[in-house]
C-alpha positions as CSV (number, residue, x, y, z in Angstrom):
1,M,30.2,-71.2,112.2
2,K,27.4,-72.1,109.8
3,I,24.5,-69.7,109.6
4,P,21.1,-71.2,108.7
5,F,19.9,-70.1,105.2
6,F,16.8,-68.3,106.6
7,A,18.8,-66.4,109.1
8,F,21.3,-65.3,106.4
9,F,18.4,-64.3,104.2
10,F,16.8,-62.3,107.0
11,F,20.1,-60.6,107.8
12,F,20.6,-59.7,104.1
13,F,17.0,-58.4,103.8
14,I,17.3,-56.2,106.8
15,N,20.6,-54.7,105.6
16,F,19.2,-54.3,102.1
17,S,16.1,-52.5,103.4
18,F,18.2,-50.2,105.5
19,A,20.4,-49.4,102.6
20,Q,17.4,-48.5,100.5
21,K,16.2,-46.1,103.2
22,A,19.6,-44.7,103.8
23,E,19.7,-43.4,100.3
24,Y,17.4,-40.7,101.6
25,A,19.7,-39.6,104.4
26,F,20.3,-35.9,104.7
27,T,24.0,-36.3,104.0
28,T,23.3,-37.7,100.5
29,I,21.8,-34.4,99.3
30,A,24.1,-32.3,97.1
31,D,25.0,-28.9,98.6
32,S,23.7,-27.1,95.5
33,L,20.2,-28.6,96.2
34,K,20.2,-27.3,99.8
35,E,20.9,-23.7,98.8
36,N,17.9,-21.4,99.2
37,A,15.7,-24.5,100.0
38,N,13.2,-25.2,102.8
39,A,12.6,-28.6,101.4
40,V,14.3,-31.0,98.9
41,V,12.1,-33.3,96.8
42,R,14.1,-36.4,96.4
43,L,11.6,-38.1,94.1
44,D,8.3,-36.9,92.7
45,Q,6.8,-39.5,90.4
46,M,3.3,-39.9,89.0
47,D,2.2,-42.8,86.9
48,I,-1.1,-42.2,85.1
49,N,-2.8,-45.1,83.3
50,I,-5.8,-44.2,81.3
51,A,-7.4,-47.6,80.6
52,S,-10.4,-46.3,78.7
53,Q,-12.6,-43.3,78.2
54,R,-14.2,-44.1,81.6
55,S,-11.3,-45.4,83.7
56,M,-8.1,-43.7,85.0
57,N,-5.7,-44.9,87.6
58,I,-3.1,-42.6,89.1
59,K,-0.2,-43.7,91.3
60,T,1.9,-41.1,93.2
61,Q,5.2,-41.4,95.0
62,R,6.7,-38.4,96.7
63,V,9.8,-38.3,98.8
64,V,10.5,-35.0,100.5
65,T,13.3,-34.0,102.9
66,V,12.0,-31.2,105.0
67,L,14.8,-28.9,106.2
68,N,12.8,-26.5,108.4
69,E,9.2,-25.5,109.4
70,K,8.7,-23.5,106.2
71,G,9.2,-26.7,104.2
72,L,6.2,-28.5,105.7
73,N,3.9,-27.2,103.1
74,N,5.9,-29.0,100.4
75,I,5.0,-32.5,101.6
76,D,1.8,-32.3,99.7
77,A,0.4,-35.5,101.3
78,Y,-3.4,-35.2,100.6
79,Q,-6.0,-36.6,98.3
80,H,-9.5,-35.5,97.4
81,Y,-12.1,-38.2,96.7
82,D,-15.8,-38.3,95.9
83,K,-18.4,-40.6,94.2
84,S,-16.4,-40.8,90.9
85,L,-12.9,-40.9,92.4
86,G,-11.9,-43.5,95.0
87,V,-8.7,-43.8,97.0
88,K,-7.3,-47.4,96.7
89,S,-4.4,-46.8,99.0
90,I,-2.6,-43.9,100.8
91,E,0.2,-44.1,103.3
92,A,3.4,-42.4,104.5
93,T,6.6,-43.3,106.3
94,V,8.8,-40.8,108.2
95,Y,12.6,-41.1,108.4
96,D,15.1,-39.3,110.5
97,I,18.2,-37.3,109.4
98,S,20.1,-40.6,108.8
99,G,17.4,-42.4,107.0
100,K,16.2,-44.5,109.9
101,E,12.4,-45.1,110.0
102,I,10.7,-43.4,112.9
103,K,7.0,-43.6,112.0
104,K,4.6,-45.4,109.6
105,I,1.4,-43.7,108.8
106,K,-1.5,-45.8,107.5
107,R,-4.7,-44.6,105.9
108,K,-6.6,-44.7,109.2
109,D,-4.0,-42.2,110.5
110,F,-4.8,-39.6,107.8
111,K,-7.3,-36.9,108.7
112,D,-10.6,-37.4,106.7
113,Q,-12.9,-34.4,106.4
114,S,-15.4,-32.8,104.1
115,A,-13.9,-30.8,101.3
116,V,-16.9,-28.5,101.5
117,N,-18.0,-26.6,104.6
118,G,-21.6,-25.6,105.2
119,S,-23.3,-27.8,102.5
120,T,-24.8,-31.2,103.0
121,L,-25.5,-31.5,99.3
122,F,-21.8,-32.2,98.7
123,S,-21.1,-34.4,101.7
124,D,-19.4,-37.0,99.5
125,S,-16.7,-34.6,98.4
126,R,-14.0,-35.3,101.0
127,V,-10.3,-35.0,101.5
128,L,-7.7,-37.2,103.2
129,Y,-4.7,-35.3,104.4
130,L,-1.6,-35.9,106.5
131,D,-1.3,-33.8,109.7
132,Y,2.2,-34.6,110.9
133,T,4.1,-32.5,113.5
134,P,7.9,-33.3,113.4
135,I,10.0,-33.5,116.5
136,T,13.2,-32.4,114.8
137,Y,14.5,-31.2,111.5
138,P,15.5,-32.2,108.9
139,F,13.4,-35.3,108.4
140,T,12.3,-37.2,105.3
141,I,8.8,-38.4,104.4
142,I,7.8,-40.9,101.7
143,Y,4.2,-40.5,100.6
144,T,2.4,-42.9,98.3
145,S,-1.2,-43.0,97.0
146,E,-3.2,-44.7,94.4
147,I,-6.6,-43.5,93.1
148,E,-9.1,-44.7,90.5
149,S,-11.5,-42.4,88.7
150,S,-14.4,-42.9,86.3
151,S,-13.9,-39.3,85.2
152,T,-11.2,-38.7,82.6
153,A,-12.0,-35.1,81.9
154,F,-9.3,-33.9,84.3
155,I,-5.8,-35.3,83.8
156,P,-3.7,-33.6,86.5
157,R,-1.3,-31.0,85.3
158,W,2.3,-32.0,86.0
159,Y,4.6,-29.5,87.7
160,F,8.3,-30.2,87.7
161,L,8.8,-27.5,90.3
162,G,6.0,-26.7,92.6
163,D,7.1,-23.7,94.6
164,Y,9.8,-21.3,95.5
165,N,12.6,-22.4,98.0
166,V,12.1,-26.0,97.0
167,S,14.7,-28.1,95.0
168,V,14.1,-31.3,93.1
169,E,16.5,-34.2,92.8
170,K,14.4,-36.3,90.5
171,C,11.0,-35.8,88.9
172,I,9.3,-38.4,86.7
173,L,6.0,-38.4,84.8
174,N,4.7,-41.6,83.0
175,V,1.4,-41.6,81.1
176,S,-0.2,-44.4,79.2
177,Y,-3.4,-44.2,77.2
178,P,-5.3,-45.9,74.3
179,N,-4.5,-44.4,70.9
180,D,-8.1,-43.7,70.0
181,L,-9.0,-41.2,72.7
182,G,-7.2,-38.2,71.2
183,F,-4.6,-37.7,74.0
184,K,-2.9,-34.3,73.8
185,K,-0.4,-32.3,75.7
186,K,1.1,-28.8,76.0
187,E,4.4,-27.9,77.5
188,F,5.1,-24.7,79.4
189,S,8.3,-22.9,80.4
190,F,10.8,-25.7,79.8
191,S,13.6,-23.3,78.8
192,G,16.3,-23.2,81.4
193,F,15.4,-26.5,83.0
194,T,16.9,-30.0,82.5
195,I,13.8,-31.8,81.4
196,K,13.9,-34.7,79.0
197,K,11.1,-36.3,77.2
198,T,12.1,-40.0,77.4
199,V,9.0,-41.5,75.7
200,D,6.5,-40.0,73.2
201,T,4.4,-42.5,71.2
202,D,0.8,-42.8,70.3
203,T,0.1,-44.7,73.6
204,K,2.8,-43.5,76.1
205,L,4.4,-40.3,77.3
206,S,7.3,-39.9,79.8
207,Y,9.4,-37.1,81.2
208,A,12.3,-37.0,83.5
209,A,13.9,-34.0,85.2
210,L,17.0,-34.0,87.4
211,N,18.6,-31.6,89.9
212,I,16.3,-28.5,89.6
213,L,17.7,-26.0,92.0
214,A,15.6,-24.0,94.4
215,R,14.5,-20.6,93.2
216,R,14.3,-17.6,95.6
217,V,11.2,-15.5,95.8
218,E,11.7,-12.3,93.9
219,D,9.3,-9.4,94.3
220,Y,6.9,-8.6,91.4
221,S,7.5,-12.0,89.8
222,P,4.8,-13.6,87.7
223,S,2.9,-16.5,89.3
224,T,4.8,-19.8,89.6
225,D,2.1,-21.2,87.4
226,D,3.3,-19.0,84.6
227,L,7.0,-19.2,85.5
228,F,7.8,-22.8,86.3
229,P,7.8,-25.8,83.9
230,K,4.6,-27.8,83.6
231,V,2.7,-30.1,81.2
232,M,-1.0,-29.8,80.5
233,M,-2.8,-32.9,79.3
234,G,-6.2,-33.8,78.0
235,L,-8.4,-36.1,76.0
236,E,-10.6,-35.4,73.0
237,K,-12.9,-38.2,74.2
238,F,-13.5,-38.2,77.9
239,H,-16.0,-39.0,80.6
240,L,-17.5,-36.7,83.2
241,E,-20.6,-36.7,85.5
242,G,-21.7,-40.0,84.0
243,V,-21.6,-38.7,80.5
244,D,-19.1,-39.3,77.6
245,G,-17.8,-36.0,76.2
246,T,-15.8,-34.6,73.3
247,A,-13.3,-31.8,73.3
248,T,-12.2,-31.4,69.7
249,T,-13.1,-27.7,69.4
250,W,-14.4,-25.1,71.8
251,E,-17.6,-25.0,69.9
252,A,-18.1,-28.8,70.2
253,F,-17.0,-28.8,73.9
254,G,-19.4,-26.0,74.8
255,K,-22.3,-27.6,73.0
256,W,-21.7,-30.9,74.8
257,Y,-21.4,-29.1,78.2
258,G,-24.6,-27.2,77.7
259,E,-26.6,-30.1,76.4
260,K,-25.3,-32.9,78.6
261,I,-24.3,-31.2,81.9
262,L,-26.4,-28.0,82.2
263,T,-29.7,-29.2,80.7
264,G,-32.4,-29.7,83.2
265,T,-30.7,-27.7,86.0
266,T,-32.7,-24.4,85.6
267,T,-36.2,-25.5,86.5
268,L,-37.9,-23.3,89.1
269,P,-41.1,-23.5,91.2
270,E,-44.1,-21.8,89.8
271,E,-44.5,-19.5,92.8
272,T,-40.9,-18.2,92.3
273,K,-41.6,-17.5,88.6
274,V,-44.7,-15.5,89.6
275,K,-42.7,-13.6,92.2
276,I,-39.9,-12.7,89.7
277,K,-42.3,-11.5,87.0
278,A,-44.1,-9.3,89.6
279,L,-40.7,-7.9,90.7
280,V,-39.6,-7.0,87.2
281,G,-43.1,-5.6,86.4
282,D,-43.4,-3.8,83.1
283,E,-39.7,-3.2,82.6
284,K,-38.7,-3.9,79.0
285,D,-34.9,-3.2,79.0
286,P,-33.0,-6.5,79.4
287,I,-30.1,-5.0,81.3
288,K,-32.5,-3.2,83.7
289,K,-34.4,-6.5,84.2
290,A,-31.1,-8.2,84.9
291,K,-30.2,-5.5,87.5
292,I,-33.4,-6.1,89.4
293,I,-32.8,-9.9,89.4
294,Y,-29.1,-9.6,90.4
295,D,-30.2,-7.5,93.4
296,Y,-32.8,-10.2,94.3
297,V,-30.1,-12.9,94.2
298,Q,-27.7,-10.9,96.3
299,K,-30.3,-10.4,99.0
300,K,-31.7,-13.9,98.9
301,S,-28.6,-16.2,98.7
302,R,-25.2,-16.7,100.3
303,Y,-22.1,-18.2,98.8
304,V,-20.7,-21.6,99.8
305,N,-17.1,-22.2,98.7
306,I,-17.1,-25.3,96.5
307,A,-14.4,-25.1,93.8
308,V,-15.1,-26.1,90.3
309,G,-14.1,-29.7,89.9
310,I,-15.1,-30.4,93.5
311,G,-18.7,-31.2,94.1
312,G,-18.9,-31.9,90.4
313,W,-19.2,-29.7,87.3
314,K,-23.0,-30.1,87.2
315,P,-24.5,-27.2,89.2
316,M,-27.0,-27.7,92.0
317,L,-30.5,-27.6,90.7
318,A,-31.9,-24.0,90.6
319,S,-34.9,-25.2,92.6
320,D,-32.5,-26.4,95.4
321,V,-30.8,-23.0,95.5
322,D,-34.1,-21.3,95.5
323,R,-35.2,-23.5,98.5
324,L,-32.0,-23.5,100.5
325,G,-30.7,-19.9,99.7
326,Y,-27.1,-20.9,99.2
327,G,-24.8,-22.3,96.5
328,D,-21.3,-22.3,95.1
329,C,-20.2,-20.3,92.0
330,K,-21.7,-22.8,89.6
331,A,-25.0,-23.0,91.5
332,L,-25.5,-19.3,92.0
333,S,-24.6,-18.4,88.4
334,N,-27.0,-21.1,87.2
335,Y,-29.7,-19.9,89.6
336,T,-29.4,-16.4,88.3
337,K,-29.6,-17.7,84.8
338,A,-32.8,-19.5,85.6
339,L,-34.4,-16.4,87.1
340,L,-33.3,-14.4,84.0
341,Q,-35.0,-16.9,81.7
342,V,-38.3,-16.3,83.5
343,V,-38.3,-12.7,82.2
344,D,-36.8,-13.6,78.8
345,V,-33.2,-12.3,79.4
346,P,-30.6,-14.5,77.8
347,S,-27.4,-15.3,79.7
348,Y,-24.5,-17.7,79.4
349,N,-22.6,-19.8,82.0
350,T,-19.0,-18.7,81.8
351,I,-16.0,-20.8,83.0
352,L,-12.7,-19.1,84.0
353,Y,-9.8,-18.9,86.4
354,G,-10.9,-16.7,89.2
355,D,-8.1,-15.1,91.1
356,R,-6.6,-11.7,91.7
357,Y,-3.7,-12.9,89.6
358,K,-4.9,-12.9,86.0
359,S,-4.9,-16.4,84.4
360,N,-6.3,-17.3,81.0
361,I,-8.2,-20.3,79.8
362,Q,-5.6,-21.8,77.4
363,S,-7.5,-21.0,74.1
364,D,-5.3,-23.3,72.0
365,F,-5.9,-26.4,74.3
366,V,-9.5,-27.5,74.2
367,S,-10.1,-29.2,77.5
368,M,-11.7,-29.0,81.0
369,Q,-10.2,-25.9,82.5
370,G,-11.0,-23.2,85.1
371,N,-11.9,-23.0,88.8
372,H,-14.8,-20.5,88.8
373,M,-18.1,-19.7,87.1
374,I,-19.7,-16.3,86.4
375,L,-22.6,-15.2,84.1
376,A,-22.4,-13.3,80.8
377,I,-25.4,-11.3,79.6
378,P,-25.2,-10.1,75.9
379,N,-25.3,-6.3,75.8
380,G,-25.0,-5.0,72.3
381,S,-21.5,-5.7,71.0
382,H,-20.1,-6.8,74.4
383,Y,-21.2,-8.6,77.5
384,T,-22.2,-7.5,81.0
385,W,-20.5,-9.8,83.5
386,L,-22.2,-10.9,86.8
387,E,-20.2,-12.2,89.8
388,C,-23.1,-14.1,91.3
389,T,-21.2,-15.2,94.5
390,S,-21.0,-11.6,95.8
391,Q,-23.6,-10.0,98.0
392,D,-21.8,-6.6,97.7
393,D,-20.5,-6.2,94.2
394,P,-22.2,-3.6,92.0
395,F,-24.1,-4.9,89.0
396,G,-21.7,-5.6,86.2
397,Y,-18.6,-4.9,88.2
398,Q,-15.8,-7.5,87.8
399,G,-13.2,-6.1,90.2
400,T,-9.8,-7.9,90.3
401,F,-11.0,-11.5,90.6
402,T,-12.3,-12.0,87.0
403,D,-11.1,-9.0,85.0
404,D,-9.1,-8.9,81.8
405,R,-8.6,-12.6,81.0
406,D,-9.7,-15.3,78.4
407,V,-12.8,-17.2,79.5
408,L,-15.1,-19.8,78.0
409,I,-18.7,-18.8,77.4
410,I,-21.2,-21.7,77.0
411,K,-23.7,-20.6,74.4
412,P,-26.6,-22.8,73.0
413,E,-24.6,-23.1,69.7
414,G,-21.4,-24.0,71.5
415,G,-18.4,-22.7,73.4
416,E,-16.6,-19.5,72.6
417,I,-13.4,-17.9,74.1
418,V,-13.8,-14.2,74.9
419,R,-12.0,-11.6,77.0
420,T,-13.5,-10.2,80.1
421,K,-13.6,-6.5,80.9
422,L,-10.3,-4.6,80.9
423,Y,-10.0,-1.8,83.4
424,E,-7.6,0.6,81.6
425,D,-4.7,1.9,83.7
426,N,-5.9,5.5,83.6
427,G,-9.4,4.3,84.7
428,N,-8.1,2.7,87.9
429,T,-8.2,6.0,89.7
430,Q,-7.8,7.3,93.2
431,K,-8.6,11.0,93.5
432,D,-7.6,12.7,96.8
433,T,-9.0,16.2,97.7
434,G,-8.3,17.5,101.2
435,T,-6.8,20.1,103.5
436,Y,-4.6,20.1,106.5
437,T,-3.5,22.9,109.0
438,L,-0.4,23.1,111.0
439,D,-0.4,25.1,114.3
440,E,2.6,26.8,115.8
441,K,3.6,23.7,117.7
442,G,3.7,21.5,114.6
443,N,0.4,19.7,115.3
444,L,-1.6,18.7,112.2
445,S,-5.4,18.7,111.8
446,G,-7.1,18.0,108.5
447,S,-9.6,16.1,106.4
448,I,-9.5,14.3,103.1
449,S,-11.9,12.8,100.6
450,I,-10.6,9.8,98.7
451,V,-12.6,8.7,95.6
452,S,-11.7,5.3,94.1
453,E,-12.8,3.8,90.8
454,G,-11.9,1.0,88.4
455,S,-9.8,-1.8,90.0
456,Q,-9.0,0.5,92.9
457,Y,-12.7,0.4,93.8
458,S,-12.5,-3.3,94.7
459,S,-9.8,-2.8,97.3
460,K,-11.6,0.1,98.9
461,A,-15.2,-1.0,99.0
462,R,-14.4,-3.7,101.5
463,L,-13.7,-1.0,104.1
464,E,-17.4,-0.3,104.8
465,N,-17.7,-3.9,106.2
466,L,-14.9,-3.5,108.7
467,Q,-15.4,-3.2,112.4
468,P,-14.3,0.2,114.0
469,T,-11.1,-1.3,115.4
470,E,-10.3,-2.8,111.9
471,K,-10.9,0.6,110.3
472,E,-8.5,2.3,112.7
473,S,-5.9,-0.4,112.0
474,H,-6.3,0.1,108.3
475,Y,-5.8,3.8,108.3
476,K,-2.9,3.7,110.7
477,E,-1.2,1.3,108.4
478,Y,-2.2,3.3,105.3
479,W,-0.9,6.5,106.9
480,S,2.1,5.0,108.6
481,N,4.1,8.0,107.6
482,I,2.1,10.1,110.1
483,N,3.3,9.6,113.6
484,N,0.8,10.0,116.5
485,L,-2.1,9.7,114.1
486,K,-5.6,10.1,115.6
487,L,-8.7,9.5,113.5
488,G,-11.8,11.6,113.7
489,K,-15.0,11.0,111.9
490,I,-14.9,8.4,109.2
491,S,-17.7,8.1,106.6
492,F,-18.1,6.1,103.4
493,T,-20.2,6.6,100.3
494,N,-20.6,3.5,98.1
495,N,-22.0,4.7,94.8
496,K,-22.7,1.3,93.1
497,E,-24.5,2.9,90.2
498,N,-21.3,4.7,89.1
499,I,-19.0,2.1,90.8
500,Q,-17.3,4.8,92.9
501,F,-16.2,4.5,96.5
502,T,-15.6,7.6,98.6
503,E,-13.8,7.8,102.0
504,D,-14.2,11.0,104.0
505,V,-11.8,11.0,106.9
506,Q,-10.8,13.5,109.6
507,V,-7.3,13.2,111.1
508,N,-5.2,14.8,113.8
509,A,-1.5,14.3,114.7
510,V,0.6,15.8,117.4
511,D,4.1,16.8,116.4
512,Y,3.6,16.1,112.7
513,A,6.2,18.8,112.0
514,K,9.5,18.8,113.8
515,I,10.6,22.1,115.5
516,T,14.3,22.7,115.9
517,G,15.2,26.1,117.3
518,N,13.3,28.6,115.3
519,K,12.7,26.2,112.4
520,M,9.8,24.0,111.6
521,I,10.3,21.0,109.1
522,F,7.6,18.8,107.7
523,T,6.8,16.5,104.8
524,V,4.5,18.2,102.4
525,D,2.8,15.0,101.2
526,A,0.9,13.8,104.2
527,F,-1.9,11.8,102.6
528,N,-0.6,9.7,99.7
529,Q,3.1,9.0,100.0
530,S,4.5,6.1,97.9
531,L,5.7,3.7,100.5
532,A,6.4,0.9,98.0
533,N,9.7,-0.6,99.0
534,V,11.1,-2.1,95.8
535,K,13.8,-4.3,97.1
536,R,17.2,-4.6,95.4
537,V,17.6,-8.1,94.0
538,R,21.1,-9.0,93.0
539,N,21.4,-11.3,90.0
540,R,17.7,-11.4,89.5
541,K,16.5,-14.4,87.6
542,N,12.8,-13.8,87.1
543,P,11.1,-11.3,84.8
544,F,8.8,-9.0,86.6
545,Q,5.2,-8.0,86.1
546,I,2.9,-5.1,86.9
547,Q,-0.6,-6.7,86.4
548,R,-2.6,-3.5,86.9
549,G,-1.7,0.1,86.4
550,Y,-3.3,3.1,88.1
551,L,-3.7,6.8,88.2
552,D,-3.6,8.7,91.5
553,T,-4.2,12.4,91.6
554,D,-4.0,14.6,94.7
555,E,-4.9,18.2,95.5
556,I,-4.3,19.3,99.1
557,E,-4.6,22.7,100.6
558,I,-2.0,23.4,103.3
559,N,-2.6,26.1,105.9
560,L,0.8,27.1,107.4
561,P,1.0,28.3,111.0
562,T,0.9,32.0,111.8
563,G,4.1,33.6,112.8
564,F,6.2,31.5,110.3
565,T,7.6,32.3,106.9
566,I,8.7,29.9,104.2
567,E,12.4,29.3,104.1
568,F,12.5,26.4,101.6
569,L,10.0,24.9,99.3
570,P,10.8,21.7,97.2
571,S,11.0,22.4,93.5
572,N,8.3,21.2,91.2
573,F,9.2,17.7,89.9
574,E,8.4,15.6,86.9
575,L,9.4,12.1,85.9
576,K,8.6,10.2,82.7
577,G,9.6,6.8,81.6
578,K,8.4,3.4,80.3
579,F,6.9,2.6,83.7
580,G,4.8,5.7,84.0
581,E,4.7,9.4,84.8
582,Y,4.9,11.3,88.1
583,K,4.5,15.0,88.7
584,T,4.3,17.3,91.8
585,E,3.7,21.0,92.0
586,I,3.5,23.4,95.0
587,I,1.6,26.7,94.5
588,K,1.9,29.6,96.9
589,K,-1.3,31.3,97.8
590,E,-2.2,34.3,99.9
591,N,-2.7,34.2,103.6
592,N,0.0,31.6,104.3
593,K,-1.6,28.9,102.2
594,L,-0.1,26.4,99.8
595,T,-1.7,24.0,97.2
596,Y,0.1,20.7,96.7
597,K,-0.7,18.8,93.5
598,R,0.5,15.3,92.8
599,S,-0.2,12.8,90.0
600,M,1.2,9.3,89.7
601,F,0.5,7.1,86.7
602,L,1.8,3.5,86.5
603,N,1.7,1.4,83.4
604,K,0.9,-2.3,83.6
605,G,3.2,-4.6,81.7
606,N,5.5,-7.5,81.5
607,Y,9.2,-6.7,81.8
608,S,12.5,-8.6,81.7
609,N,14.7,-9.2,84.7
610,K,17.2,-6.7,83.3
611,E,14.6,-3.9,83.5
612,Y,14.0,-4.5,87.2
613,D,16.7,-2.1,88.5
614,E,15.4,0.6,86.2
615,Y,11.9,0.2,87.8
616,R,13.4,0.2,91.3
617,L,15.2,3.4,90.6
618,F,12.0,4.9,89.1
619,M,10.0,4.1,92.2
620,E,12.9,5.3,94.5
621,Q,12.7,8.7,92.8
622,V,9.0,8.8,93.4
623,S,9.4,7.8,97.0
624,R,12.2,10.3,97.6
625,N,10.2,13.2,96.2
626,D,7.1,12.1,98.1
627,N,9.2,12.6,101.2
628,A,10.3,16.1,100.2
629,K,10.3,18.6,103.2
630,I,9.2,22.2,103.6
631,I,11.2,24.4,106.0
632,L,9.6,27.3,107.8
633,T,11.3,29.9,110.0
634,K,9.7,31.6,113.0
635,N,9.3,35.3,112.6
């Protein structure tokens, strides 16, 4: 029987199309890529075409087989857009386990919402994102998008592996660019991965990576940003906020940013200037002036979360912040700078990566970087740093969000890379002073004063803003070693002048000590046991990291019950090693009293995977000794 040509062509096309989709069937995934994986990235390709200093086109294709619910986050089907970045196309198609199409998702089906909550000034900063709920697992999704941007200051960083528990079949990056814009790149963490640079000319760059196996999460690992392979890219001649820019040196970049982006943003109403001058009065010391103004900003303004790079790099006008009483990190830093100018106190906008995990501006790669802005005030040979988004932070305190990292200061003469404040390990202190009494039934009653400084201050100061039920939950978790814990009076003292936070807590616990026959047994360390469970990791792959060290010291007076004598006291204990020092001591006093002393010092540092077991054993010894028991005998 003869088949008409158009029917034969249609039949061939349908079969060819199905074959193309069937290549993403679950059965075609190698077993090695499924191991430890919640999702398998079948293809992750980005094609970046920089047509000119003012034009960049980016096409993305991402094919992901999601194996379970935890893998949904690895679809990454979203796109930001604003006045300088438009979305030409965006769509997705979903396939079942065998590669059969089950749903097509057009642009109108993507959720479209503001990227910034609570601010009408940035209403054009929006995000398109896919909100898909699967019926069954596994399934495969093909996501494609194309964007065009007049800004060439940010060339996306390219990550060959985006997360733990994700494997990658194929990963491709293609970049094309004119040879006169000063294109540059920097490679990170390629060792141990199969990544090939397939093209590297004065106008094109390409990479390909195959079969990257999923990595398991391992405790105390560095950030994936520091651990997994990536490529950082930039231009020496770029465009941002309607202005052409240069990034040949940090000095030149900073000068451009100050003159072209920040100029004209610090104008204030005359009535505000009069108010600020009256507030500062006759004070002559610049740091004391700054302290008065910082307090004013904290009371007047609130923070709206708008990340650097979203909502632009040009801050809101200081006059708008003054009128509205809110702003993002750029706006509030710039507003504080404007107020300081009124009373002749110099200050500098400072760009950095703000996060509890310390990340540096790459000092050897001049480009647009960072996600946060703070303010630097010159203070002799160093700087006083102001976190202008916080309504609670003490003046000049950096906490754990901006401490100890390389940042870019924008001075009138240009940019400069400097290091923010380092809180030394032995300055990150917690000092416990307290007492507890055991009665003849083994019930505990006591009180403790906990004084925290340095980086430990930042984790404790938040407690004063908790609701009563939240405070109770916090202490029951903190003292999870005390069964039947009941909390009495809780009071806090937040000494912002000395950056010191004090907790005074009264506690009670029924049956803290166990009574067996005529013996009473209890753990001597009631208030500051090390409960850190450092897990055993077989065949550990990653190095490990202690980003911040600390020093805890405890002195607790223990009143033993009448009618009992001491049968057994734990020996004094001391432990020293590369990770730190630990020491305990029990001193017998008159009238059935004991004094328990403990100190625990931990060193920050970067360590190899082979040192992990040594650290685990160190912490096990600490934990075991913290759990040491006293045995009493009834007379």
